[in-house]
C-alpha positions in Angstrom: 0.0 0.0 0.0 1.1 3.5 -0.8 2.5 5.3 2.3 0.8 8.6 1.6 -2.5 6.9 1.7 -1.8 5.5 5.1 -0.8 9.0 6.3 -3.8 10.7 4.8 -6.2 8.5 6.5 -4.6 9.3 9.7 -4.7 13.1 9.2 -8.2 13.6 8.3 -9.9 13.5 11.7 -7.9 15.3 14.3 -8.0 18.7 15.9 -5.7 20.4 18.4 -5.4 21.8 21.9 -2.3 22.8 23.7 0.4 21.3 21.5 2.0 19.6 24.5 -1.1 17.6 25.4 -1.8 16.2 21.9 1.8 15.4 21.3 3.0 14.1 24.7 3.4 10.5 23.5 5.8 9.6 20.8 4.2 9.4 17.4 5.9 6.6 15.5 5.3 6.1 11.8 5.7 2.4 10.9 4.1 1.2 7.7 4.1 -2.3 9.0 2.3 -1.7 12.2 -1.5 -1.2 12.8 -0.4 1.3 15.5 1.4 3.5 12.9 1.0 7.2 13.9 1.4 10.5 12.0 0.7 14.1 12.9 -1.9 16.2 11.3 -2.8 19.9 11.1 -5.6 21.8 9.5 -7.5 25.1 9.0 -11.1 25.8 9.7 -12.8 28.4 7.5 -9.5 30.1 6.5 -9.9 32.8 9.2 -7.2 31.6 11.5 -8.9 28.9 13.5 -6.8 25.7 13.3 -6.4 22.2 14.7 -3.7 19.6 15.1 -3.4 16.1 16.5 -2.5 12.6 15.5 -3.8 9.8 13.4 -3.2 6.1 14.2 -3.8 3.1 11.8 -3.0 1.7 8.4 -6.1 1.0 6.2 -8.4 2.4 8.8 -8.0 4.2 12.1 -8.6 7.0 14.5 -7.8 10.7 14.8 -7.6 12.7 18.0 -6.6 16.3 18.6 -7.8 19.8 19.6 -8.9 23.0 18.0 -7.2 26.4 18.7 -10.5 27.3 20.4 -10.1 24.4 22.9 -12.6 21.9 21.5 -11.5 18.2 21.8 -11.7 16.3 18.5 -12.0 12.7 17.6 -12.9 10.6 14.6 -12.3 7.6 12.4 -11.2 7.1 8.8 -11.2 4.3 6.2 -9.2 3.9 3.0 -11.1 2.9 -0.2 -10.2 -0.7 -1.1 -6.6 -0.9 -2.6 -6.5 3.0 -2.8 -4.5 5.7 -1.1 -7.6 7.8 -0.6 -10.6 7.5 1.5 -13.1 9.1 3.8 -13.5 9.8 7.5 -15.5 11.7 10.1 -14.5 14.0 12.8 -16.3 15.6 15.7 -15.0 18.7 17.5 -17.3 19.7 20.3 -20.8 20.1 18.8 -19.5 20.3 15.2 -19.2 17.3 12.8 -17.7 16.8 9.4 -17.0 14.1 6.8 -13.6 14.3 5.1 -12.5 13.1 1.8 -8.7 12.7 1.6 -6.1 11.9 -1.0 -2.3 11.7 -1.4 -0.1 14.8 -1.8 3.6 15.0 -2.5 5.0 11.5 -2.9 8.3 12.7 -1.6 6.7 13.4 1.8 4.1 10.6 2.3 1.4 13.2 3.1 -2.3 13.3 2.5 -4.7 16.2 2.3 -8.3 16.2 3.4 -11.2 18.5 2.7 -14.7 18.8 4.3 -17.6 21.1 5.0 -18.9 20.8 8.6 -22.5 20.5 9.6 -22.2 24.2 10.5 -21.2 25.0 6.9 -17.5 25.7 7.8 -14.8 24.7 5.3 -11.9 22.6 6.6 -8.6 21.4 5.1 -6.1 19.1 6.7 -2.7 17.8 6.0 -1.1 14.7 7.6 1.8 12.4 7.0 5.2 11.1 7.8 7.1 14.2 6.7 4.5 16.8 7.5 7.1 19.4 8.3 8.9 19.0 5.0 5.6 19.2 3.1 4.5 22.3 4.9 7.9 24.0 4.0 7.2 23.4 0.3 3.5 24.3 0.4 4.1 27.5 2.5 7.7 28.6 1.7 7.4 32.1 3.1 6.6 31.5 6.7 8.6 30.5 9.8 8.8 26.7 10.1 7.4 24.5 11.3 4.1 26.2 10.6 1.3 26.7 8.1 -1.0 29.4 6.7 -4.7 29.6 7.7 -6.2 32.5 5.8 -4.2 35.6 6.7 -2.9 34.0 9.9 0.5 32.2 10.1 0.3 29.3 12.6 3.7 28.5 14.2 4.1 25.0 15.5 6.6 23.7 18.0 8.9 21.1 16.5 7.5 18.3 18.7 4.0 19.0 17.3 4.9 17.4 14.0 8.0 15.3 14.7 7.0 11.9 13.5 9.5 9.2 14.3 10.3 5.9 12.6 10.9 2.7 14.6 14.5 2.0 15.5 16.1 -0.8 13.6 15.6 -4.1 15.4 12.9 -2.6 17.7 9.7 -4.6 18.1 6.5 -2.8 16.9 3.3 -3.0 18.9 0.9 -5.7 17.8 -2.7 -5.1 17.1 -4.9 -5.9 20.0 
């Protein structure tokens, strides 16, 4: 399976809170593990509200995170059969959305997701193994790591998008 597809599925459902809380545990990208993790970020309505979090899974999985307004977010995603694209749902507080996601930038193993929430707000997300590298290319004029939401530049601490790979010889968690 294409690695960007796995990453995209992960990204589409999360939203942020304080960066430290959503990223306190190591996020390890392992294309062989059902517990594979990638970071995600996104914009809501292009007016500066944003979210970030993590996505866990391979062909399907979960997303968790927080919005800049403090709403906790959670959701699920599922790849289309034998594809690197798919669909997921996310709920942040009282707001819900269904995302469609697809691969972006093969060099970075990143996906992009789009949605319109049940409140009519537009959302876009990015998630993947080298999210920081992808954001540098997509938004070359800002301080990195970070991304653009409308006219607002969102700076991210390094740990907010620092996805790790498993160490050689290390055991990966088994699915429960």
